[in-house]
Structures are given as structure tokens and as C-alpha cells.
C-alpha positions in Angstrom: 9.9 -0.9 7.5 6.1 -0.4 7.6 6.2 1.5 4.2 8.3 -1.3 2.7 5.9 -4.0 3.7 2.9 -1.8 2.6 4.6 -1.7 -0.8 5.1 -5.5 -0.9 1.5 -5.9 0.2 0.4 -3.8 -2.9 2.1 -6.5 -5.1 0.7 -9.5 -3.2 -1.7 -10.4 -6.1 1.3 -10.3 -8.5 3.2 -12.8 -6.3 0.2 -15.1 -6.1 -0.2 -15.0 -9.9 3.5 -15.9 -10.3 3.0 -18.8 -7.9 0.0 -20.1 -9.9 1.9 -19.6 -13.2 4.8 -21.7 -11.9 2.8 -24.5 -10.4 4.9 -27.7 -10.3 8.4 -26.2 -10.0 10.6 -24.6 -7.4 9.4 -21.0 -8.3 5.9 -22.1 -7.2 7.2 -22.9 -3.7 9.2 -19.6 -3.6 6.3 -17.4 -4.6 3.8 -19.3 -2.4 5.9 -18.9 0.7 6.9 -15.4 -0.2 3.2 -14.4 -0.6 2.2 -15.9 2.7 5.2 -14.2 4.4 4.3 -10.8 2.9 0.6 -11.2 3.8 1.2 -12.2 7.4 4.0 -9.6 8.1 2.0 -6.8 6.4 -1.1 -7.7 8.4 0.8 -7.8 11.7 2.5 -4.5 10.9 -0.8 -2.8 9.8 -2.7 -4.0 12.9 0.2 -3.0 15.1 0.5 0.5 13.5 -3.3 0.9 13.7 -3.3 0.0 17.4 -0.3 2.0 18.4 -0.7 5.1 16.2 -1.6 8.4 17.7 -5.3 9.1 17.4 -6.4 12.7 16.5 -9.1 14.7 14.9 -8.3 16.6 11.7 -10.1 19.0 9.5 -9.5 18.9 5.8 -9.1 22.0 3.7 -9.2 20.0 0.5 -9.9 16.3 -0.4 -9.1 14.5 -3.7 -9.9 10.9 -4.3 -6.9 9.0 -5.7 -8.6 5.7 -6.4 -8.1 6.2 -10.1 -4.3 6.0 -9.6 -4.8 2.3 -8.7 -4.6 1.8 -12.5 -0.9 2.6 -12.2 -0.4 -0.9 -11.0 -1.7 -2.5 -14.2 1.6 -2.4 -16.1 3.3 -4.4 -13.4 0.5 -7.0 -13.3 1.3 -7.8 -16.9 4.7 -9.2 -15.8 3.5 -12.7 -14.8 2.3 -13.3 -18.3 5.9 -13.0 -19.6 7.7 -16.3 -19.5 9.5 -16.8 -16.2 11.6 -19.8 -17.3 14.8 -19.4 -15.4 17.0 -17.5 -13.0 17.7 -14.6 -15.4 14.0 -13.8 -15.6 13.7 -14.1 -11.8 16.6 -11.7 -11.2 15.2 -9.3 -13.8 11.9 -9.3 -12.0 13.5 -8.8 -8.6 15.4 -5.8 -10.0 12.2 -4.2 -11.5 10.3 -4.7 -8.2 13.2 -3.2 -6.2 13.4 -0.1 -8.4 9.7 0.4 -8.5 9.5 -0.3 -4.8 12.2 2.2 -4.0 10.5 4.9 -6.0 7.1 4.2 -4.4 8.4 4.2 -0.9 10.5 7.3 -1.3 7.7 9.3 -2.9 5.0 8.0 -0.5 3.0 6.4 -3.3 2.7 3.3 -1.2 -0.6 4.7 -0.1 -2.0 3.8 -3.5 -2.5 0.2 -2.7 -4.8 -2.2 -4.6 -4.9 -4.7 -1.8 -6.2 -2.1 0.7 -8.7 -1.2 -2.0 -9.9 -4.8 -2.0 -10.6 -4.5 1.7 -12.8 -1.5 1.1 -10.3 1.3 1.8 -10.3 4.4 -0.4 -7.3 6.6 -1.1 -7.4 10.3 -0.7 -4.9 13.1 -1.1 -5.9 15.7 1.5 -4.7 19.2 2.4 -5.0 19.9 6.1 -4.0 22.7 8.5 -0.8 22.0 10.3 -1.5 23.4 13.8 2.1 23.5 14.8 3.3 25.5 11.8 0.0 27.3 11.0 0.3 26.2 7.4 -1.6 23.9 5.0 0.2 20.7 4.1 -0.6 17.7 1.9 -1.0 14.1 3.3 -2.3 10.7 2.3 -5.5 9.4 3.9 -6.7 5.8 3.6 -10.2 5.4 4.8 -13.4 3.5 4.2 -15.4 6.7 4.3 -14.6 10.4 4.8 -16.3 13.0 6.9 -15.3 16.6 7.9 -13.4 16.7 11.2 -13.0 12.9 11.3 -10.9 10.8 13.7 -7.7 9.4 12.2 -4.7 7.4 13.2 -1.4 9.1 12.3 1.1 6.6 10.9 3.5 9.3 10.0 3.4 13.1 9.3 2.1 12.5 5.8 0.2 9.2 6.2 -3.2 8.8 8.0 -5.7 6.0 8.4 -9.3 7.2 8.8 -11.3 5.6 11.7 -14.9 4.7 11.2 -17.3 6.4 13.6 -18.9 3.8 15.9 -22.4 5.2 16.3 
């Protein structure tokens, strides 16, 4: 559920653009309410996950910035500039978002999120030592800054949120 809303949050600007482009008709109301719903639910889930996630210290073996992958979203942001005149276009759009969303959630690419980037978060692919299995594994880290041996919140085995040091 968290990953699905994180995906929808990544397309929030797209929904807002659709609302603006459809000002004065029923699609404006749909996309406006949907945008507000996605934002509020995503914010609540993000804050809840951040509050309830297990806190731990991890050391990275390797860190790679993934901010450049935010450009992958550009092709989808072109969609609102295609005429959305009727129900056929709306259904086509829903199918595209469903397919892309399914791929992004199943492949954990939801970490690459332009909305989180707008709030100052950077996206990293990190390799870290798995203490239980004594092996190196890959994970996503979303953090405003990165330091060696930093404190993180574990959302899932492959998804972490970096916590800023309060000095």
C-alpha cells in the first residue's frame, strides 16, 4: 500500500497539470479531488512510516546517486499536453498509469520520485553489508544528505530513509 501511494505521489504534478488543463469541466473536479486525495494519503502514510519504521545505523559499501533517473518521468509528463477530450482518452491514460505504476512498484523504482526531490530528498542506490547473511546487498536510500554510518529508518528490506543528524 505504501509503495502504491509513493508511486501515485510521484505523479502528483501530472494530475495537477491535468486538472489545470481541464478547468471548467468534470475532469477538472476529478483530477483536483484525486490530486488532493493522493497528496493527503501519501503524506499520512509517509509520516506514519517514518514514525513507525525501525531505526538503525548502517554503513555503506558503495553509494551511487540516482537523481539523474528523475528524467525518466519526463515522457509521462508530456501526456497532459495531448488532448484529453473524452472518456476514451481518460481510460487510455488510466491504463498507461496502471501499467507504468505496476512496473515501478514491482521493480522498486518508486524510490525515484520527483515530488520527494522537490522536498529536498536525494535518491541513492547503496550497497550495504547485510549483518544477518554476511553478504553485500543493494537497497534504495532517500535522504537529504548522506554520511558514512548514518542513521536510517527501514521502510522495507530494500528501502531506507536517511535521518538528518540533529547536532
